[in-house]
C-alpha positions in Angstrom: 109.9 97.5 116.7 110.9 100.6 118.5 111.9 99.6 122.2 109.8 102.4 123.6 106.7 101.1 121.6 107.3 97.7 122.6 107.3 98.6 126.2 103.7 100.1 126.2 101.0 97.8 127.3 99.1 96.2 124.5 96.1 98.2 125.0 97.9 101.4 124.6 99.6 100.3 121.4 96.0 99.1 120.0 94.9 102.5 120.8 97.8 104.2 119.0 97.1 102.3 115.9 93.4 103.0 116.0 93.9 106.7 116.5 96.4 106.6 113.5 94.0 104.7 111.3 91.4 107.3 112.4 93.7 110.1 111.2 94.4 108.5 107.9 90.5 107.9 107.4 89.8 111.5 108.2 92.4 112.5 105.3 91.3 109.8 102.9 90.1 112.6 100.4 93.9 113.7 100.0 94.7 110.4 98.6 93.9 110.4 94.8 92.6 107.3 93.2 94.9 105.5 90.6 93.6 105.1 87.1 93.3 101.5 87.7 91.2 102.0 90.8 88.9 104.4 89.0 88.5 101.8 86.2 87.5 99.3 88.8 85.2 101.4 90.7 83.4 102.5 87.1 83.4 98.7 86.4 81.8 97.9 89.7 79.2 100.5 89.3 78.1 99.6 85.9 77.7 96.1 86.9 75.4 97.3 89.9 73.5 99.4 87.7 73.0 96.8 84.9 72.0 94.1 87.6 69.3 96.2 89.4 69.2 94.2 92.3 69.7 96.3 95.3 70.2 93.6 97.8 68.6 93.0 101.2 68.2 95.4 104.0 70.6 95.3 107.0 67.8 94.2 109.3 66.8 91.3 107.1 70.5 90.2 107.0 70.9 90.3 110.5 67.6 88.6 111.6 68.7 85.8 109.2 72.1 85.5 111.1 70.4 85.7 114.7 68.0 82.9 113.5 70.8 80.6 112.9 72.8 81.4 116.1 
């Protein structure tokens, strides 16, 4: 690791990583999907549509988790 980065407090290094990740996420549309990624997404979407089960609401899942704590 670069010595100047290593000298920063851990909180600042974490913030740098978060900022870097946020900048990547903001530009994610610039990263094209590979053929394999597109095929996998299509496969998952087909499976979801064939299943028809939309799952549970987030509120229901959170309520179950809270009841077990």
